[in-house]
DRENDO-1510 file (C-alpha; in Angstrom, 1 decimal, always signed):
<recs>
REC; n; res; u; v; w
REC; 1; MET; +15.2; +2.2; +0.1 .
REC; 2; ILE; +15.5; -1.2; -1.7 .
REC; 3; VAL; +17.1; -1.7; -5.1 .
REC; 4; VAL; +16.1; -4.7; -7.4 .
REC; 5; ASN; +17.5; -4.7; -11.0 .
REC; 6; GLY; +18.5; -1.4; -10.9 .
REC; 7; VAL; +15.0; +0.0; -9.8 .
REC; 8; VAL; +15.0; +2.1; -6.6 .
REC; 9; LEU; +12.0; +1.2; -4.4 .
REC; 10; ALA; +10.4; +2.8; -1.3 .
REC; 11; ALA; +10.8; +0.3; +1.7 .
REC; 12; SER; +7.4; +1.2; +3.0 .
REC; 13; PRO; +5.1; +3.0; +0.4 .
REC; 14; SER; +3.1; +4.8; +3.2 .
REC; 15; ASN; +3.5; +6.8; +6.3 .
REC; 16; ASP; +2.8; +6.2; +10.0 .
REC; 17; VAL; +2.0; +2.5; +9.5 .
REC; 18; CYS; +3.0; -0.6; +11.6 .
REC; 19; LEU; +4.5; -3.9; +9.8 .
REC; 20; THR; +2.1; -6.5; +10.8 .
REC; 21; SER; +3.5; -9.4; +8.8 .
REC; 22; GLY; +6.7; -9.6; +6.7 .
REC; 23; PHE; +8.2; -12.0; +4.3 .
REC; 24; GLY; +8.8; -15.6; +5.3 .
REC; 25; PRO; +6.7; -18.8; +6.2 .
REC; 26; ARG; +3.0; -18.1; +7.4 .
REC; 27; TYR; +0.5; -20.8; +8.2 .
REC; 28; GLY; +2.8; -23.3; +6.4 .
REC; 29; ARG; +3.3; -21.4; +3.1 .
REC; 30; PRO; +5.6; -18.7; +2.1 .
REC; 31; HIS; +4.2; -15.0; +2.6 .
REC; 32; LYS; +5.7; -13.3; -0.5 .
REC; 33; GLY; +5.1; -9.6; +0.8 .
REC; 34; ILE; +4.5; -7.4; +3.8 .
REC; 35; ASP; +1.4; -6.6; +5.4 .
REC; 36; LEU; +0.9; -2.8; +7.0 .
REC; 37; TYR; -1.7; -1.5; +9.3 .
REC; 38; SER; -2.5; +2.1; +9.8 .
REC; 39; ASN; -5.4; +3.6; +11.9 .
REC; 40; PRO; -6.8; +5.8; +10.8 .
REC; 41; PRO; -6.5; +4.5; +7.4 .
REC; 42; GLY; -4.0; +6.4; +5.3 .
REC; 43; LEU; -2.6; +7.1; +1.8 .
REC; 44; VAL; -0.7; +4.3; +0.0 .
REC; 45; TYR; +1.9; +5.4; -2.7 .
REC; 46; SER; +3.7; +3.6; -5.5 .
REC; 47; ALA; +7.0; +2.3; -4.3 .
REC; 48; ALA; +8.5; +3.8; -7.5 .
REC; 49; PRO; +7.4; +5.5; -10.8 .
REC; 50; GLY; +5.6; +3.1; -13.0 .
REC; 51; VAL; +2.8; +2.1; -15.2 .
REC; 52; VAL; -0.7; +0.6; -13.8 .
REC; 53; ARG; -0.8; -2.8; -15.6 .
REC; 54; GLU; -3.6; -4.4; -13.7 .
REC; 55; VAL; -6.7; -3.4; -11.4 .
REC; 56; ILE; -8.8; -6.4; -10.4 .
REC; 57; VAL; -10.4; -7.8; -7.3 .
REC; 58; ALA; -8.3; -11.0; -6.5 .
REC; 59; ARG; -9.3; -13.9; -4.6 .
REC; 60; GLY; -7.4; -14.0; -1.4 .
REC; 61; PHE; -6.5; -10.4; -1.8 .
REC; 62; GLY; -9.5; -8.1; -2.4 .
REC; 63; ASN; -9.0; -4.9; -4.4 .
REC; 64; GLN; -5.5; -5.3; -6.2 .
REC; 65; VAL; -3.5; -2.9; -8.3 .
REC; 66; VAL; -0.2; -4.3; -10.0 .
REC; 67; ILE; +2.4; -1.7; -11.3 .
REC; 68; ASP; +5.2; -2.1; -13.7 .
REC; 69; HIS; +8.4; -0.4; -12.6 .
REC; 70; GLY; +10.6; -1.6; -15.8 .
REC; 71; ARG; +13.3; -4.0; -15.7 .
REC; 72; GLY; +11.1; -6.8; -14.7 .
REC; 73; VAL; +10.1; -5.3; -11.4 .
REC; 74; PHE; +6.5; -5.2; -10.3 .
REC; 75; THR; +4.7; -4.3; -7.2 .
REC; 76; ARG; +1.3; -5.3; -5.9 .
REC; 77; TYR; -0.9; -3.4; -3.7 .
REC; 78; ALA; -3.7; -5.6; -2.1 .
</recs>
């Protein structure tokens, strides 16, 4: 569990996954998220209750959903 601005977030919004890349430098740039791998593919859950603010196909991410959890906290699923 992670708390950001008073919002409690799940550390990993999925079950039975492996962390393949964390926060920090990657290919000379900052990596601002985590990458998870699951085989077979599994369900992904929102890290906390919230409102879907955006559903798009984003360059570099593919399918993307942005959820607003309130108090300035957003999560992106791509």
